[in-house]
C-alpha positions in Angstrom: -85.6 -89.7 122.7 -87.0 -86.2 121.7 -86.3 -84.8 125.1 -82.7 -86.1 125.0 -82.1 -84.7 121.6 -83.7 -81.4 122.6 -81.5 -81.3 125.8 -78.3 -82.0 123.9 -79.2 -79.2 121.4 -80.1 -76.6 124.1 -76.9 -77.3 126.0 -74.8 -76.8 122.8 -76.6 -73.4 122.2 -76.1 -72.4 125.8 -72.3 -73.1 125.6 -72.0 -70.6 122.8 -74.1 -68.1 124.8 -72.0 -68.3 127.9 -68.8 -68.0 126.0 -69.2 -64.2 125.4 -72.7 -63.0 126.2 -71.7 -59.4 126.0 -70.6 -59.5 122.3 -73.5 -61.4 121.1 -76.9 -59.9 120.9 -78.8 -62.8 119.3 -77.0 -66.2 119.2 -80.1 -67.9 117.7 -79.6 -66.0 114.4 -77.0 -67.8 112.5 -76.5 -64.7 110.2 -74.9 -62.6 113.0 -72.1 -60.5 111.8 -68.7 -62.2 111.9 -67.1 -59.4 114.1 -69.5 -60.2 117.0 -68.8 -63.9 116.9 -65.0 -63.5 116.4 -64.0 -64.2 120.0 -65.6 -67.7 120.0 -63.4 -70.8 119.7 -63.9 -73.3 117.0 -64.8 -75.8 119.5 -68.0 -74.0 120.2 -69.1 -74.1 116.5 -68.1 -77.7 116.3 -70.4 -78.5 119.4 -73.4 -76.9 117.6 -72.7 -78.6 114.4 -72.5 -81.9 116.2 -75.9 -81.1 117.9 -77.4 -80.6 114.5 -75.9 -83.8 113.3 -77.6 -85.7 116.2 -80.9 -84.0 115.3 -80.4 -84.9 111.6 -79.7 -88.6 112.5 -82.8 -88.7 114.6 -84.9 -87.6 111.7 -83.2 -90.1 109.4 -83.4 -93.1 111.8 -86.7 -92.6 113.7 -88.5 -90.1 111.5 -89.6 -88.3 114.7 -90.4 -84.7 115.3 -88.8 -82.4 117.9 -91.3 -80.1 119.6 -90.3 -77.9 122.5 -91.7 -74.7 123.7 -88.4 -72.9 124.0 -86.9 -73.9 120.7 -89.1 -74.1 117.6 -87.8 -77.1 115.8 -90.6 -79.0 114.1 -90.8 -81.6 111.4 -91.5 -78.8 108.8 -88.0 -77.4 109.4 -86.1 -80.6 109.2 -85.2 -79.8 105.7 -83.1 -76.8 106.7 -80.7 -78.5 109.0 -77.8 -78.9 106.5 -78.1 -75.1 105.6 -77.8 -74.2 109.2 -74.7 -76.3 109.5 -73.2 -74.9 106.3 -73.7 -71.4 107.6 -71.9 -72.1 110.8 -69.1 -73.8 108.7 -68.8 -70.5 106.7 -68.5 -68.5 109.9 -65.7 -70.9 111.0 -63.9 -70.4 107.7 -64.1 -66.6 108.1 -62.8 -66.9 111.7 -59.9 -69.1 110.5 -59.1 -66.7 107.7 -59.0 -63.7 110.1 -56.7 -65.6 112.6 -54.2 -66.7 109.9 -54.0 -63.2 108.5 -53.5 -61.6 111.9 -50.7 -64.1 112.7 -49.2 -63.5 109.2 -47.3 -66.8 109.6 -45.0 -65.5 112.1 -44.1 -69.0 113.2 -42.4 -69.6 109.9 -39.6 -67.3 111.0 -39.2 -68.9 114.4 -36.3 -70.9 115.6 -38.0 -74.2 114.8 -37.7 -74.8 110.9 -40.2 -77.6 110.7 -43.2 -76.3 112.6 -44.8 -74.7 109.6 -48.1 -72.8 109.7 -49.7 -72.7 113.1 -52.8 -71.1 114.5 -52.8 -69.2 117.8 -54.7 -72.1 119.4 -55.5 -75.6 118.5 -59.1 -75.0 119.3 -59.2 -72.3 116.5 -58.0 -74.6 113.8 -60.4 -76.0 111.2 -60.3 -79.8 110.6 -61.6 -82.1 108.0 -63.8 -83.8 110.5 -66.0 -80.7 110.7 -66.3 -80.6 106.9 -67.1 -84.4 106.9 -69.9 -83.8 109.4 -71.5 -81.2 107.3 -71.0 -83.2 104.1 -72.6 -86.3 105.8 -75.6 -84.1 106.8 -76.0 -83.2 103.1 -75.5 -86.7 101.9 -78.3 -88.2 104.3 -80.8 -85.3 103.8 -83.6 -85.0 101.3 -82.6 -81.5 100.2 -82.9 -80.4 96.6 -79.5 -80.5 94.9 -77.9 -82.1 97.9 -75.1 -83.4 95.6 -74.2 -80.0 94.2 -74.1 -78.5 97.6 -71.8 -81.3 99.0 -69.6 -80.9 95.9 -69.4 -77.1 96.5 -68.2 -77.7 100.2 -65.8 -80.4 99.0 -64.3 -78.1 96.3 -64.0 -75.3 98.7 -61.9 -77.2 101.3 -59.7 -78.5 98.4 -59.2 -74.9 97.3 -58.6 -73.9 100.8 -55.8 -76.3 101.4 -54.3 -75.4 98.0 -54.3 -71.7 99.0 -52.5 -72.5 102.2 -50.0 -74.7 100.5 -49.2 -72.1 97.8 -48.7 -69.3 100.4 -46.4 -71.6 102.5 -44.4 -72.6 99.5 -43.3 -69.2 98.5 -42.3 -68.1 102.1 -40.2 -71.3 102.5 -38.2 -71.4 99.5 -35.3 -69.3 101.0 -35.1 -71.5 104.0 -35.1 -74.7 101.9 -32.0 -73.3 100.1 -30.2 -72.7 103.4 -31.2 -76.0 105.0 -31.7 -79.3 103.2 -35.3 -80.0 104.5 -37.6 -82.7 103.1 -40.6 -80.8 101.6 -43.0 -83.4 103.0 -42.0 -82.3 106.5 -43.0 -78.7 105.9 -46.7 -79.8 106.0 -48.2 -78.0 108.9 -50.6 -79.7 111.3 -53.4 -77.4 110.3 -52.9 -78.1 106.7 -52.7 -81.8 107.2 -55.9 -81.7 109.2 -57.7 -79.9 106.4 -56.8 -82.5 103.6 -59.8 -84.5 102.4 -59.5 -88.1 103.8 -61.0 -91.3 102.9 -64.2 -90.5 104.8 -64.7 -87.4 102.7 -64.6 -89.3 99.5 -66.9 -92.0 100.7 -69.4 -89.3 101.8 -69.2 -87.7 98.4 -69.8 -91.0 96.7 -73.0 -91.6 98.5 -74.1 -88.1 98.1 -73.9 -88.3 94.3 -75.3 -91.8 94.2 -78.2 -90.8 96.4 -79.2 -87.7 94.4 -78.6 -89.5 91.1 -82.3 -89.8 90.5 -83.2 -86.2 91.3 -82.2 -84.6 88.0 -78.7 -83.5 89.0 -76.4 -82.1 86.5 -72.7 -81.4 86.0 -71.0 -79.0 88.2 -68.5 -76.5 86.8 -66.4 -74.4 89.1 -63.8 -72.0 87.8 -61.8 -70.6 90.8 -58.8 -69.4 88.8 -55.4 -68.8 90.3 -55.4 -68.6 94.1 -53.0 -65.9 95.3 -50.2 -66.6 97.7 -51.9 -64.8 100.6 -55.0 -66.0 102.6 -56.3 -62.5 102.2 -57.3 -63.3 98.6 -59.1 -66.5 99.7 -62.3 -64.6 100.0 -62.3 -64.1 96.2 -61.6 -67.7 95.6 -64.5 -68.4 98.0 -66.9 -66.3 96.0 -65.8 -67.8 92.8 -66.2 -71.3 94.2 -69.7 -70.5 95.4 -70.8 -69.5 91.9 -71.7 -73.0 90.9 -73.1 -73.5 87.5 -75.3 -76.5 87.2 -76.6 -78.0 84.0 -80.1 -79.5 84.7 -80.4 -82.5 82.4 -83.0 -84.6 84.3 -80.8 -87.7 84.0 -78.8 -89.7 86.5 -75.8 -90.5 84.4 -73.8 -87.3 85.2 -74.4 -87.8 89.0 -73.1 -91.3 89.0 -70.2 -90.3 86.8 -69.2 -87.8 89.6 -69.6 -90.5 92.2 -67.3 -92.8 90.2 -64.7 -90.1 89.9 -64.2 -90.2 93.7 -64.0 -94.0 93.7 -61.4 -93.9 90.9 -59.5 -91.4 93.0 -59.4 -93.8 95.8 -58.2 -96.6 93.5 -55.4 -94.5 92.3 -54.4 -93.5 95.8 -54.3 -97.2 96.7 -52.1 -98.1 93.8 -49.7 -95.4 94.8 -49.3 -96.9 98.3 -51.9 -95.1 100.4 -53.6 -98.1 102.1 -55.9 -95.8 104.1 -57.7 -95.0 100.8 -58.7 -98.6 100.2 -62.3 -98.7 98.8 -64.6 -101.1 100.6 -67.0 -103.6 99.0 -69.9 -101.3 100.0 -68.3 -98.4 98.2 -68.2 -100.4 94.9 -71.8 -101.7 95.5 -73.2 -98.2 95.9 -71.6 -97.0 92.5 -72.5 -100.2 90.6 -76.0 -100.1 91.8 -76.3 -96.5 90.7 -74.8 -97.3 87.2 -77.3 -100.1 86.8 -80.3 -97.8 87.5 -79.4 -94.7 85.4 -81.7 -93.4 82.8 -78.8 -92.0 80.7 -77.6 -95.2 79.2 -75.1 -93.9 76.7 -71.9 -94.4 78.6 -73.2 -96.2 81.7 -72.3 -99.8 80.7 -68.8 -98.9 79.5 -68.0 -97.1 82.7 -69.5 -99.8 84.9 -67.4 -102.5 83.1 -64.2 -100.4 83.3 -64.7 -99.9 87.1 -65.3 -103.6 87.5 -62.2 -104.5 85.7 -60.1 -102.0 87.7 -61.5 -103.6 90.9 -60.5 -107.1 89.7 -57.0 -105.8 88.7 -56.5 -104.4 92.2 -57.2 -107.7 93.8 -55.1 -109.6 91.4 -52.2 -107.3 92.0 -52.6 -107.8 95.8 -53.3 -104.2 96.4 -56.5 -105.1 98.3 -58.6 -108.1 99.5 -61.7 -106.6 98.3 -63.0 -108.6 95.2 -66.4 -108.6 93.3 -69.2 -110.6 94.6 -72.5 -111.8 93.1 -74.2 -108.4 93.8 -71.4 -106.4 92.0 -71.6 -108.6 88.9 -75.4 -108.4 88.8 -75.5 -104.6 88.9 -72.9 -104.5 86.1 -74.9 -107.0 84.1 -77.9 -104.8 84.6 -76.1 -101.7 83.3 -75.0 -103.7 80.2 -78.5 -104.9 79.5 -79.8 -101.3 79.7 -77.2 -100.0 77.2 -78.1 -99.6 73.6 -76.0 -101.6 71.1 -74.7 -98.6 69.2 -73.3 -97.2 72.4 -71.8 -100.5 73.7 -71.4 -102.9 70.8 -69.5 -105.6 72.8 -72.2 -105.9 75.5 -73.1 -109.5 74.7 -69.5 -110.6 74.8 -68.8 -108.8 78.1 -72.0 -110.3 79.6 -70.9 -113.9 78.7 -67.4 -113.1 80.1 -68.8 -112.0 83.4 -70.9 -115.2 83.7 -67.7 -117.3 83.0 -65.9 -115.3 85.7 -68.5 -116.0 88.2 -68.4 -119.8 87.4 -64.6 -119.7 87.7 -64.7 -118.0 91.1 -67.4 -120.4 92.5 -70.1 -117.7 92.5 -73.6 -119.0 91.4 -75.5 -116.6 89.0 -79.1 -116.2 89.9 -82.1 -115.7 87.6 -81.5 -111.9 87.4 -78.0 -112.4 86.0 -79.2 -114.6 83.3 -82.2 -112.4 82.5 -79.8 -109.5 82.0 -77.6 -111.5 79.6 -80.6 -112.5 77.7 -81.9 -109.0 77.4 -78.4 -107.9 76.2 -78.4 -110.4 73.4 -81.9 -109.4 72.5 -81.0 -105.7 72.3 -78.1 -106.7 70.0 -80.4 -108.6 67.8 -82.9 -105.6 67.7 -80.1 -103.3 66.4 -80.8 -102.0 62.9 -77.3 -101.6 61.8 -76.3 -105.3 61.5 -76.5 -107.9 58.9 -79.2 -110.5 58.8 -76.9 -113.3 59.6 -75.4 -111.5 62.8 -79.0 -110.8 63.9 -79.8 -114.4 63.8 -76.6 -115.3 65.7 -77.4 -112.9 68.5 -80.9 -114.3 68.7 -79.5 -117.8 68.9 -77.1 -116.7 71.8 -80.2 -115.4 73.7 -81.9 -118.7 73.2 -78.8 -120.6 74.3 -78.7 -118.6 77.4 -82.4 -119.5 78.0 -81.6 -123.1 77.5 -78.7 -122.9 80.1 -81.3 -121.3 82.6 -83.5 -124.3 82.1 -80.8 -126.8 82.5 -79.6 -125.1 85.8 -83.2 -125.1 87.0 -83.6 -128.8 86.5 -80.1 -129.6 87.8 -80.1 -127.8 91.1 -81.9 -128.8 94.2 -82.4 -125.3 95.5 -84.2 -122.9 93.1 -81.7 -120.2 92.3 -82.3 -120.0 88.6 -85.9 -120.1 87.1 -86.8 -119.0 83.5 -89.8 -116.5 83.5 -92.2 -115.2 80.9 -90.0 -112.1 80.3 -87.0 -114.3 79.4 -89.1 -116.2 76.8 -90.5 -113.0 75.4 -87.0 -111.5 75.0 -85.9 -114.5 73.0 -89.2 -114.3 70.9 -88.7 -110.7 70.3 -85.1 -111.2 69.2 -86.2 -113.9 66.8 -89.1 -111.8 65.5 -86.6 -109.4 63.8 -84.6 -112.2 62.0 -85.4 -112.6 58.3 -83.3 -115.8 57.9 -84.9 -119.2 57.6 -85.6 -121.1 60.8 -86.6 -118.1 62.9 -90.4 -118.8 62.6 -90.0 -122.4 63.5 -87.9 -121.4 66.7 -90.6 -119.0 67.8 -93.2 -121.7 67.2 -91.3 -124.1 69.4 -90.8 -121.5 72.2 -94.5 -120.5 72.2 -95.5 -124.1 72.3 -93.3 -124.8 75.2 -94.5 -122.0 77.1 -98.2 -123.2 76.6 -97.3 -126.8 77.6 -95.5 -125.6 80.8 -98.4 -123.4 81.8 -100.8 -126.3 81.2 -98.6 -128.4 83.4 -98.8 -125.8 86.3 -95.7 -123.7 85.8 -97.2 -120.2 86.3 -93.7 -118.5 86.0 -93.7 -119.1 82.2 -97.3 -118.5 81.3 -97.6 -116.8 77.9 -99.1 -113.3 77.7 -100.2 -111.0 75.0 -96.7 -109.8 74.4 -95.7 -113.3 73.4 -98.2 -113.6 70.7 -97.8 -110.0 69.4 -94.0 -110.7 68.9 -94.9 -114.1 67.1 -97.1 -112.1 64.7 -94.3 -109.7 63.8 -92.1 -112.7 63.0 -94.5 -113.7 60.2 -93.9 -110.5 58.4 -90.1 -111.2 58.4 -90.0 -114.8 57.5 -93.2 -115.9 55.8 -94.6 -115.5 52.3 -97.1 -112.6 51.9 -99.8 -115.3 51.2 -99.4 -116.7 54.7 -99.6 -113.4 56.5 -103.5 -113.6 57.0 -103.8 -117.3 58.0 -100.8 -117.3 60.3 -101.8 -114.1 62.0 -105.4 -115.2 62.5 -104.1 -118.6 64.0 -101.8 -116.9 66.5 -104.7 -114.6 67.5 -107.0 -117.4 68.0 -104.4 -119.3 70.1 -104.2 -116.1 72.3 -108.0 -115.9 72.7 -108.1 -119.6 73.6 -105.6 -119.0 76.4 -107.7 -116.2 77.8 -110.8 -118.4 77.7 -109.0 -121.1 79.5 -108.3 -118.7 82.4 -105.0 -117.1 81.4 -105.9 -113.4 82.0 -102.3 -112.4 80.9 -103.5 -113.3 77.3 -106.5 -110.9 77.3 -106.9 -109.3 73.9 -105.8 -105.7 74.1 -105.8 -102.9 71.6 -102.1 -103.7 70.9 -102.8 -107.3 69.9 -105.6 -106.1 67.5 -103.2 -103.4 66.1 -100.6 -106.1 65.5 -103.1 -108.2 63.4 -104.2 -105.1 61.5 -100.6 -104.1 60.9 -99.7 -107.5 59.6 -102.7 -107.8 57.2 -102.3 -104.2 55.9 -98.5 -104.4 55.3 -96.9 -102.7 52.4 -96.0 -106.1 51.0 -99.6 -106.5 49.7 -99.1 -103.7 47.3 -97.8 -106.0 44.6 -99.7 -109.1 45.8 -102.4 -110.8 44.0 -106.0 -109.7 44.2 -107.0 -112.7 46.1 -104.5 -112.2 48.8 -105.5 -108.5 49.0 -109.2 -109.5 49.4 -108.4 -111.9 52.1 -106.4 -109.4 54.0 -109.1 -106.9 53.6 -111.8 -109.2 55.0 -109.6 -110.0 58.1 -109.0 -106.3 58.8 -112.9 -105.5 58.5 -113.8 -108.4 60.8 -111.0 -107.4 63.3 -112.3 -103.8 63.3 -115.9 -104.8 63.8 -114.7 -107.1 66.7 -112.9 -104.2 68.4 -115.9 -101.8 68.0 -118.3 -104.4 69.4 -116.1 -105.3 72.4 -116.4 -103.7 75.7 -112.8 -104.4 76.8 -111.0 -102.7 73.7 -111.2 -99.1 72.6 -109.7 -97.9 69.4 -106.8 -95.3 69.7 -105.0 -93.0 67.3 -102.5 -95.7 66.3 -105.4 -98.0 65.3 -106.8 -95.3 62.8 -103.2 -94.7 61.5 -102.9 -98.4 60.7 -106.3 -98.4 59.0 -105.4 -95.6 56.8 -102.1 -97.3 55.7 -103.9 -100.7 55.2 -106.6 -99.3 53.0 -104.0 -97.4 51.1 -102.1 -100.6 50.4 -104.9 -103.0 49.8 -107.3 -100.9 47.6 -106.4 -99.7 44.1 -104.5 -96.4 44.3 -106.7 -93.4 43.2 -109.9 -95.4 43.0 -113.1 -94.2 44.3 -113.3 -97.1 46.8 -110.0 -96.0 48.4 -110.9 -92.4 48.5 -114.3 -93.2 50.3 -112.7 -95.7 52.8 -109.8 -93.3 53.7 -112.2 -90.4 54.2 -114.6 -92.4 56.3 -111.8 -93.6 58.5 -110.5 -89.9 59.1 -114.1 -88.6 59.8 -114.6 -91.4 62.4 -111.3 -90.7 63.9 -112.3 -87.0 64.2 -115.6 -88.0 65.9 -113.7 -90.2 68.4 -111.2 -87.4 69.1 -107.9 -89.2 68.2 -106.5 -86.9 65.5 -102.8 -86.3 66.2 -99.8 -85.2 64.1 -99.0 -88.7 62.9 -102.6 -89.3 61.8 -102.8 -86.0 60.0 -99.6 -86.8 58.1 -100.8 -90.2 57.1 -104.1 -88.8 55.9 -102.3 -86.1 53.8 -100.0 -88.9 52.3 -102.8 -91.3 51.3 -105.6 -88.8 50.1 -105.9 -86.3 47.4 -105.3 -82.6 47.8 -109.0 -81.8 47.1 -110.0 -84.2 49.9 -107.4 -82.9 52.3 -108.4 -79.3 51.7 -112.1 -80.2 52.2 -111.7 -82.4 55.3 -108.8 -80.5 57.1 -108.0 -77.0 55.9 -111.7 -76.1 55.8 -112.1 -76.6 59.5 -108.7 -75.3 60.5 -108.6 -71.9 62.4 -105.8 -69.3 62.9 -105.0 -68.9 66.7 -102.3 -66.2 66.3 -103.8 -64.2 69.1 -103.2 -66.9 71.7 -99.8 -67.9 73.2 -99.8 -71.0 70.9 -97.2 -71.3 68.1 -98.4 -69.6 64.9 -100.2 -71.6 62.4 -103.6 -73.3 61.7 -105.1 -75.5 64.3 -107.8 -78.1 64.1 -110.8 -78.0 66.4 -110.2 -79.2 70.0 -112.8 -81.8 69.7 -110.8 -83.7 67.2 -108.0 -84.2 69.6 -109.6 -84.5 73.0 -108.4 -88.0 73.6 -104.8 -87.7 72.7 -101.7 -86.9 74.8 -99.3 -84.2 73.9 -99.8 -81.0 71.8 -102.6 -80.3 69.4 -101.9 -81.1 65.7 -100.6 -78.1 63.9 -101.3 -77.8 60.1 -97.9 -77.3 58.5 -99.0 -74.6 56.0 -101.3 -71.6 56.3 -103.8 -70.4 53.8 -101.4 -68.0 52.2 -98.9 -70.8 51.5 -96.4 -69.8 54.2 -94.8 -72.5 56.4 -96.2 -71.9 59.8 -94.7 -74.8 61.9 -91.9 -73.6 64.2 -90.3 -76.9 64.9 -87.9 -76.6 62.0 -87.4 -72.9 61.5 -84.2 -73.1 59.7 -85.6 -75.6 57.1 -88.8 -73.8 56.6 -86.9 -70.5 56.1 -84.7 -72.3 53.4 -87.8 -73.6 51.7 -89.4 -70.1 51.6 -86.2 -68.6 50.2 -86.1 -71.3 47.5 -89.7 -70.7 46.7 -89.2 -67.0 46.3 -86.2 -67.3 44.2 -86.1 -65.5 40.9 -86.3 -68.7 38.9 -89.2 -70.1 40.7 -91.1 -66.9 40.5 -90.9 -66.8 36.7 -92.1 -70.4 36.6 -95.1 -69.6 38.8 -95.9 -66.6 36.6 -95.7 -68.7 33.4 -92.5 -67.1 32.1 -89.6 -68.9 30.6 -86.4 -69.6 32.4 -83.2 -67.9 31.0 
């Protein structure tokens, strides 16, 4: 295979060599001046580009290397193949520009009125097939910014055809007045061969969708007005090459550009151009990309709009292509990934899609139901809704879970099976509800999971997340007096599961933190002393169990919860609270878990004297380094955290040193230095 590809490549190069050896000093250098390559025909360049295409296909299909003593083409250079083909394409464009300028459109004034623009030889004409070959090489490569490079070439051929059309239009206006000629018949063979076709758009769809995960951004090209003559095309080419990319690191913009070409094909199909009919594979590529984007703000709405357009084209008999199970599954995935504030009708659209699948005889699988449950769960987790609406959304998720169970028991073949994640999503939705009945529903779901796992169904075995969400539900639905007993009962059930062999219920630092957060809630501030004492005992026992365990290690969030808990449970301003808070902070410093969140919590719950003695006394100024200006704590205090070191927001002289909110800090300092405040600070009276 390697020898055959090398032979094909060498024959293509030798064809170019033998065409005009006297005018070319080095044919291997693709950057040879255009004047020395001018006598070549376009067919020779097409042959070399096709040879590079064969080599590119070999790398993509077989992942083999080509090694030859005469031509140094190794696996390390396979990333440069699209660049070489693009360079040859640029030379072809320059050759085509020179030929058309020399001819000066003499054939327009010939005796045949409908011949239009022509080139001296059919071998010298550019064609869209050459562009498609180069575009396909970019779309199937692993080059950096392959989508932007493919888009640049596509925009270039569009501007090129527009320049030809504009130039031909001005020179034919006088002839049109004398002869009643159909304007569409004036399209020249060279111009029609350069028009982007359906293959071009399909290649661009796959290029944008493939590179949708490589941090592609938007592409902005400002070509301006292309003059009537092709002599000015070089300026348009330079302007088109100046591509400004906005690197966002997200995939939404790339998939949006892919959907743009698919929408163009749909519009062309509606206008009667049947050759632009999108295939099912084209839709699947875009839907799959929309389902996996990280930029979820508009992905669901655009995926649903594209699906509805696809259904409308089929209903209006423009095409025989209609959505299948995979199309609906990708759209449901995009809806489930969207945030409710960006796509508020996600739950209704998801239910409508399931109803469409049932009406068309399509069987939804477990993934479809899981995406619908997740969509309703996200709707219930939204903060900007009423409590009754939240409960309704959680009930919708539970009803969908019940439908999954019914389909599982009804069908002989297993297409739908509830899993642990489905139960956890419903429990998570119920845990945010404050209405009556939510805690009872969670208890029923948790008991059902334990019973099924005991009966041998490993697909619905409870894990630590199930019990953590159940603890959070107690805070929303139970009385403050039941926080401690209910939390301890749920935690003991989780430990029992782990002791019985369910390793998914292994107590983690997150589960211990959930119990500490429940017992140290702010609701205990106005509780009775007996309730505070019981909660405090539970927190101390949990903390001792964590420190004595070899499987769990305290983190920064644990110390943050402890500071908040002792601040809420102990009398405010008392000596016991001050000693407990200071002890927790010193222990956190020794463990190396001091971050900005913990520092702000400690500043909020302690006195100014304690904060100055424990924090500001050990802070140092590192203005000589490249770090932002301010006071930094010792590095040993933050050795086990991720992210930046904590920065003390105020220096010793009273100036705000943090640079995160520069405008706000400057406003605060101007207000502090105002004439009125200065008189107050000096002890004078205000006027």
